[in-house]
C-alpha positions in Angstrom: 70.4 73.3 -106.3 67.7 75.8 -105.7 66.2 77.5 -108.6 65.6 81.1 -107.9 62.6 83.2 -108.9 64.1 86.6 -108.8 67.4 88.4 -108.6 66.7 89.1 -105.0 66.5 85.3 -104.3 69.8 84.8 -106.2 71.6 87.5 -104.1 70.3 85.9 -100.9 71.6 82.5 -101.9 75.0 84.1 -102.9 75.2 85.9 -99.5 74.4 82.7 -97.6 77.2 81.0 -99.6 79.6 83.8 -99.1 79.2 83.4 -95.3 80.2 79.8 -95.5 83.0 80.5 -97.8 84.3 83.1 -95.4 84.2 80.6 -92.6 85.9 78.0 -94.6 88.6 80.4 -95.8 89.2 81.3 -92.1 89.6 77.7 -91.3 92.0 77.1 -94.1 94.1 80.2 -93.1 94.4 78.7 -89.6 96.2 75.6 -91.1 98.2 77.5 -93.6 99.5 79.7 -90.6 100.3 76.3 -88.8 102.3 75.1 -92.0 104.6 78.2 -91.6 106.0 76.5 -88.5 107.3 73.5 -90.3 109.0 75.4 -93.2 112.8 76.0 -93.1 112.9 79.2 -95.1 110.3 81.7 -96.4 111.1 80.2 -99.9 110.0 76.8 -98.7 106.4 78.2 -98.5 106.1 77.8 -102.3 106.0 74.1 -103.2 105.1 73.9 -107.0 104.4 70.3 -106.8 102.0 70.7 -104.0 100.1 73.5 -105.8 99.9 71.4 -109.0 98.5 68.5 -106.8 95.8 70.7 -105.2 94.9 72.1 -108.7 94.3 68.6 -110.1 92.5 67.5 -107.0 90.0 70.5 -107.2 89.5 70.2 -111.0 88.5 66.6 -110.3 85.9 67.7 -107.6 84.7 70.3 -110.1 84.2 67.6 -112.8 82.5 65.3 -110.3 80.0 67.7 -109.6 79.4 69.0 -113.1 81.0 72.2 -112.7 83.6 74.2 -114.8 87.0 72.9 -113.8 88.6 75.8 -115.7 86.8 78.3 -113.4 87.6 76.4 -110.2 91.3 76.3 -111.3 91.4 80.1 -111.8 89.9 80.6 -108.4 92.1 78.1 -106.7 95.3 79.5 -108.2 94.4 83.2 -107.1 93.5 81.9 -103.7 96.7 79.9 -103.4 98.7 83.0 -104.4 97.0 84.9 -101.6 97.7 82.2 -99.0 101.3 82.0 -100.1 101.7 85.6 -99.3 99.8 85.0 -96.0 102.0 82.1 -95.1 105.3 83.9 -95.9 104.2 86.7 -93.6 103.5 84.2 -90.8 106.8 82.6 -91.5 108.6 85.9 -91.1 106.6 86.7 -88.0 107.7 83.3 -86.5 111.3 83.7 -87.4 112.1 87.2 -86.3 115.0 87.6 -83.9 
């Protein structure tokens, strides 16, 4: 990873990463929206076993890269909550009428 020489360098690096993260989150939202098509009910959007499998997987990714698995878990749990709300809205939109 890049070692920064100033706060401006740190911010420039973070800004570049944020652009990549937003792109990846947009891609993830595309697939989350598609998942709504396959759910029988809005409640079926929440799958606790799947959530825990994702958390275990990303904790493993963090450990493999020498990162903080607790930080990654916190971020992912919040992100998953936001995507659940998003998917429930998509499910509702698909099943109106």
